[in-house]
C-alpha positions in Angstrom: -6.5 -8.6 -17.6 -3.3 -7.3 -19.1 0.3 -7.6 -17.8 3.3 -5.6 -17.9 6.9 -6.7 -17.8 8.8 -5.1 -15.1 12.6 -4.4 -15.5 13.7 -7.7 -13.8 11.3 -9.6 -16.1 8.6 -10.4 -13.8 5.1 -9.9 -15.2 2.7 -7.7 -13.3 -0.9 -8.3 -14.0 -3.5 -5.4 -14.1 -6.6 -4.2 -15.4 -8.2 -0.9 -16.0 -11.6 0.6 -15.9 -12.9 4.2 -16.7 -11.6 7.0 -18.7 -9.8 10.1 -18.2 -6.3 10.9 -16.7 -4.3 7.6 -15.6 -4.5 6.8 -12.0 -2.8 3.8 -10.3 -4.0 2.2 -7.1 -1.2 0.5 -4.8 -2.4 -1.8 -2.3 -1.3 -2.5 1.1 -0.5 -5.9 2.8 -2.5 -9.1 1.8 -4.6 -7.2 -0.8 -4.9 -7.6 -4.6 -7.0 -6.2 -7.2 -9.7 -8.7 -6.6 -9.4 -8.6 -2.7 -9.5 -5.7 -0.3 -10.6 -2.1 -0.9 -9.6 -1.9 -4.6 -12.6 -3.7 -6.1 -15.1 -1.2 -4.5 -12.7 1.9 -4.9 -11.7 1.5 -8.4 -15.4 1.9 -10.0 -15.8 5.0 -7.8 -12.7 6.5 -9.3 -13.4 5.3 -12.7 -16.0 7.9 -13.2 -13.3 10.6 -13.5 -10.2 8.5 -14.4 -8.8 5.8 -16.1 -7.9 3.6 -13.2 -5.1 0.9 -13.2 -5.6 -1.8 -10.3 -2.6 -4.2 -10.1 -1.4 -7.1 -8.3 1.8 -6.4 -6.4 4.5 -9.0 -7.1 3.9 -12.4 -5.4 0.0 -11.8 -5.3 -2.8 -12.7 -7.8 -1.5 -13.1 -11.4 1.7 -11.5 -11.2 5.1 -13.1 -10.8 7.3 -13.2 -7.8 11.0 -13.2 -9.1 13.4 -13.6 -6.3 15.2 -12.3 -4.4 12.9 -9.6 -3.3 13.9 -6.0 -2.9 11.5 -3.2 -2.5 13.6 -1.5 -5.5 11.8 -4.1 -7.5 8.3 -2.9 -6.5 9.3 0.5 -7.4 10.3 -0.8 -10.9 6.9 -2.5 -11.2 5.2 0.6 -10.7 7.3 2.4 -13.1 6.3 -0.2 -15.8 2.6 0.4 -15.1 3.2 4.1 -15.2 4.8 3.6 -18.7 1.9 1.5 -19.8 -0.5 4.2 -18.6 1.1 6.6 -21.0 4.1 7.8 -19.1 2.6 9.7 -16.2 0.0 8.8 -13.7 -1.7 10.0 -10.5 -1.2 7.5 -7.7 -3.2 6.6 -4.7 -1.4 4.3 -2.1 -3.0 2.6 1.0 -1.5 1.6 4.1 2.0 0.1 3.3 1.0 0.7 -0.4 1.1 4.3 0.5 4.7 3.8 1.8 5.6 2.3 -1.5 4.0 5.2 -3.3 6.1 7.7 -1.3 9.3 5.6 -1.9 8.5 5.7 -5.8 8.0 9.5 -5.6 11.3 9.9 -3.7 13.1 7.8 -6.6 11.7 10.3 -9.2 9.0 8.4 -10.8 6.8 10.3 -13.0 3.9 10.7 -10.6 1.7 13.7 -11.4 0.1 13.9 -7.8 0.2 11.5 -5.0 -2.2 10.6 -2.3 -1.2 8.3 0.7 -3.5 7.2 3.1 -2.2 6.1 6.5 1.4 4.8 5.5 2.2 3.0 8.7 5.4 4.4 10.0 4.4 3.5 13.6 7.6 3.3 15.2 8.0 2.1 18.8 11.0 2.5 21.1 12.8 -0.4 19.6 12.2 1.1 16.0 15.8 0.3 14.9 15.0 -3.6 15.3 11.6 -3.6 13.8 12.5 -4.5 10.4 14.9 -7.4 11.2 12.5 -8.5 13.8 9.4 -8.5 11.9 10.9 -10.0 8.6 12.7 -12.5 10.7 9.6 -13.7 12.5 7.5 -13.8 9.3 10.1 -15.4 7.3 10.6 -18.1 10.0 7.0 -19.0 10.2 6.6 -19.2 6.5 9.6 -21.3 6.4 8.0 -23.9 8.6 5.0 -23.7 6.6 2.8 -21.8 9.2 1.0 -19.4 6.7 -2.0 -18.9 9.1 0.6 -18.1 12.0 2.2 -15.8 9.8 -1.0 -13.9 9.0 -1.9 -14.0 12.7 1.6 -12.3 13.5 1.0 -9.7 11.0 -2.6 -8.7 12.4 -1.7 -9.1 16.1 1.9 -8.1 16.6 2.4 -5.8 13.6 -1.0 -4.2 13.1 -2.3 -4.6 16.7 -5.6 -5.8 15.8 -7.5 -7.1 18.7 -7.8 -10.9 19.1 -11.5 -10.9 18.5 -11.1 -9.5 14.9 -8.6 -12.3 14.1 -11.2 -14.9 15.3 -14.0 -13.2 13.2 -11.7 -13.2 10.0 -11.1 -16.9 10.6 -14.7 -17.6 10.5 -15.5 -15.6 7.5 -16.2 -17.9 4.6 -13.1 -17.9 2.3 -11.4 -14.9 3.8 -8.8 -16.6 5.8 -7.8 -18.8 3.1 -7.2 -15.8 0.5 -5.1 -14.2 3.3 -3.0 -17.4 3.7 -2.6 -17.6 0.0 -0.6 -14.3 0.0 0.9 -14.7 3.3 4.4 -15.1 1.9 4.3 -11.5 0.7 4.0 -10.0 4.2 7.8 -10.0 4.5 7.8 -7.6 1.3 5.6 -5.2 3.2 7.9 -5.3 6.3 10.8 -4.6 3.9 8.9 -1.7 2.2 8.5 0.0 5.6 11.9 -0.5 6.8 12.2 0.2 10.6 8.9 1.7 10.7 10.3 5.1 11.2 9.5 8.0 9.0 12.2 8.1 6.4 12.9 11.8 6.9 15.6 12.5 4.4 13.8 10.4 1.5 10.5 12.0 2.0 12.1 15.5 2.0 13.3 14.9 -1.5 9.7 14.3 -3.0 8.8 17.0 -5.6 5.5 15.7 -6.4 2.2 17.5 -4.8 1.1 15.1 -2.2 -2.0 14.6 -0.1 -1.5 12.5 3.1 -4.7 11.3 4.8 -5.7 9.6 8.1 -8.9 8.7 9.5 -10.5 10.5 12.5 -11.3 7.3 14.4 -7.9 5.6 13.6 -5.0 4.5 16.0 -3.3 7.5 17.6 0.1 6.2 16.1 -1.1 6.2 12.4 -2.7 9.7 13.1 0.8 10.8 14.1 2.7 9.1 11.1 0.4 10.9 8.4 1.0 14.2 10.2 4.7 13.7 10.3 4.9 12.6 6.7 2.8 15.7 5.5 5.1 17.9 7.5 8.2 16.4 5.9 7.3 16.2 2.3 7.5 19.3 0.3 4.2 20.5 -1.4 2.4 18.2 0.8 -1.3 19.0 2.4 -2.8 16.9 5.4 -6.3 15.9 5.8 -8.5 14.0 8.2 -11.4 11.9 7.0 -13.7 12.1 9.7 -15.4 9.0 11.2 -12.8 6.9 9.2 -10.3 4.2 10.3 -7.4 2.3 8.7 -10.2 0.2 7.0 -11.3 3.4 5.1 -14.6 3.6 3.3 -14.2 3.9 -0.4 -17.2 6.1 -0.7 -15.5 8.5 1.8 -12.0 8.3 0.4 -13.0 9.0 -3.4 -14.3 12.5 -3.0 -10.9 13.6 -1.2 -9.1 12.0 -3.8 -11.0 13.5 -6.8 -10.9 17.1 -5.2 -7.1 16.8 -4.8 -6.2 15.5 -8.2 -8.8 17.8 -10.0 -7.7 20.8 -8.3 
């Protein structure tokens, strides 16, 4: 494990595997370089790239300087790009895709970008979504209800069925890992804003991009990916047949490799 120091002094933990052009993986909510899709995805991509996995601030071995702002997470990614040699491919999953798109809009030196299902799943009261979700999560966390915060995220924000939450509670060690990073859930809500596609921001992106969704994923996530791809200049859209939001790394990897090496 290595660390870079972000602009505000926060240490950001990362590790790298493989060889070739630099590629940085950006996680979604509750995940880290040791938990979630990255441990399985990184070795597959490492056959063609030098893959950087990192703990987003507040997770794993990274620091968590307060107050939080998504601008600080963009600076974290910028510090990793510097450590990678000054430029890098970037792959963002879920809210990590939203963060990666924000970083590209801010002009970071990203060679090419892949975003898988950035969750711009706006609803009728979308302009209230950010304040509502952040406020609810912060209230639960302030009261010490980390498990309830995770449940709120999964049921009310993601829309996961109740049986899935029960199953995750029963999986040995999984629920404790989710609770351990529950305090970062408001960060992901902040990254996604009001969960509407930020049209003006995305229209400013100059990075060649690929926006994907699964063929079996929720209709709102499909629409979000299609809308993002239609707005980002130089963006392509692709559907991964048979996939859901929990994409199979063995299916995702060939699509990423094809786009980055084209």
